[in-house]
C-alpha positions as CSV (number, residue, x, y, z in Angstrom):
1,T,52.8,-126.9,107.1
2,V,50.8,-127.7,110.3
3,V,49.4,-131.7,110.4
4,D,47.0,-132.8,113.0
5,C,47.8,-136.8,113.4
6,P,45.1,-139.1,114.3
7,G,44.7,-139.2,118.1
8,Y,45.6,-142.6,119.7
9,G,43.7,-142.4,122.7
10,Y,40.1,-142.3,122.3
11,T,39.4,-143.4,118.8
12,Q,36.7,-146.0,118.2
13,V,38.5,-148.1,115.8
14,S,39.8,-151.5,115.6
15,K,43.4,-152.4,117.0
16,A,44.7,-153.2,113.5
17,E,43.5,-149.9,112.3
18,R,44.9,-148.0,115.1
19,A,48.4,-149.7,114.3
20,A,47.9,-149.0,110.8
21,W,47.5,-145.2,111.7
22,Q,50.3,-145.3,114.3
23,D,52.8,-146.6,111.4
24,M,51.8,-144.0,109.1
25,V,52.3,-141.4,111.8
26,D,55.7,-142.8,112.5
27,D,56.7,-143.1,109.3
28,Y,55.5,-139.5,108.6
29,L,57.5,-138.2,111.8
30,L,60.7,-139.9,110.7
31,G,60.6,-138.9,107.1
32,R,60.2,-135.3,107.3
33,D,63.3,-133.6,107.3
34,E,61.7,-130.3,107.5
35,L,59.8,-131.2,110.9
36,M,60.3,-128.3,113.1
37,M,58.2,-129.3,116.2
38,A,55.6,-132.3,117.0
39,M,53.3,-131.2,119.5
40,V,51.8,-133.7,122.1
41,L,48.6,-132.8,123.5
42,V,48.1,-134.2,126.9
43,D,44.8,-133.8,128.9
44,G,45.7,-131.6,131.7
45,E,42.6,-132.8,133.9
46,V,43.9,-136.2,133.8
47,G,47.5,-136.3,133.5
48,P,49.6,-138.2,131.0
49,T,48.2,-141.7,130.1
50,K,50.3,-144.6,129.5
51,L,49.7,-144.2,125.6
52,D,51.0,-140.3,126.1
53,V,54.3,-141.5,128.0
54,A,54.8,-144.3,125.2
55,E,54.4,-141.5,122.6
56,L,57.0,-139.1,124.2
57,D,59.4,-142.1,124.8
58,W,59.3,-142.9,120.9
59,L,59.9,-139.3,120.0
60,R,62.8,-138.9,122.6
61,E,64.1,-142.4,121.1
62,H,63.9,-141.1,117.7
63,R,65.3,-137.6,118.3
64,V,61.9,-136.0,117.0
65,P,61.7,-132.5,118.2
66,H,58.6,-132.2,120.8
67,T,56.6,-130.1,122.8
68,V,53.9,-131.1,125.5
69,V,50.8,-128.9,125.4
70,A,48.6,-129.6,128.3
71,T,44.9,-128.9,127.6
72,K,41.9,-128.0,129.7
73,H,43.8,-125.6,132.4
74,D,40.4,-124.2,133.3
75,K,39.3,-127.6,134.2
76,V,42.1,-128.1,137.0
77,R,40.9,-126.3,140.3
78,S,43.0,-123.4,141.0
79,A,43.9,-125.0,144.6
80,K,45.2,-128.1,142.8
81,R,46.8,-126.3,139.8
82,E,50.5,-126.2,141.0
83,R,50.7,-129.7,142.1
84,R,48.9,-130.7,138.7
85,K,51.6,-129.0,136.8
86,R,54.5,-130.6,138.7
87,D,52.7,-133.9,138.7
88,L,52.1,-134.0,134.9
89,A,55.3,-132.5,134.2
90,A,56.9,-135.3,136.3
91,G,54.7,-137.9,134.5
92,C,56.1,-136.7,131.2
93,G,59.5,-136.7,132.3
94,L,60.0,-132.9,131.8
95,E,60.4,-130.0,134.0
96,R,57.3,-127.8,135.3
97,G,58.1,-124.9,132.7
98,D,58.5,-127.2,129.8
99,I,54.7,-127.7,129.3
100,V,52.4,-125.1,127.9
101,W,49.6,-125.1,129.6
102,V,46.4,-124.0,127.6
103,S,42.6,-123.7,127.8
104,A,40.6,-123.4,124.8
105,H,37.6,-122.2,127.0
106,S,39.4,-119.4,128.9
107,G,42.0,-118.8,126.5
108,V,45.0,-119.3,129.0
109,G,48.2,-120.0,127.1
110,I,46.8,-119.6,123.8
111,D,49.0,-116.5,123.1
112,R,52.1,-118.5,124.4
113,L,51.3,-121.3,122.1
114,R,51.0,-119.1,119.1
115,D,54.0,-117.4,119.7
116,L,55.8,-120.8,119.8
117,V,53.9,-121.9,116.7
118,R,55.1,-118.7,114.8
119,L,58.6,-119.2,115.8
120,W,58.8,-122.7,114.7
121,V,57.3,-122.3,111.3
122,S,59.0,-118.9,110.6
123,P,61.9,-119.4,108.2
124,P,65.5,-119.4,109.4
125,P,67.3,-115.9,109.2
126,R,69.4,-115.5,106.2
């Protein structure tokens, strides 16, 4: 099962509703014994926000397996791409190679992400 949880950064809802969503997502993530991986999508053009970092800290604190997927690879100018990759990884508390960079527009990284998802959702060997 793949679940797309509500975004926490750009939703136009009240603080109370956002807090209720966060509680629901937290309960879901902590209550799913069969959870294989949580993917945290970070805007690669902007870099990790305070909310992204807080979510990653929460996932680490609760030992929820997770992977950071940096979106909008195509929006980062090629001359600045290596620095952005390094800075984004550092901002997330990870190594550069731990980030999966993707672009829906150009298709960069999509095959790698698909392969990872297949690996995560495939049944364990018997």
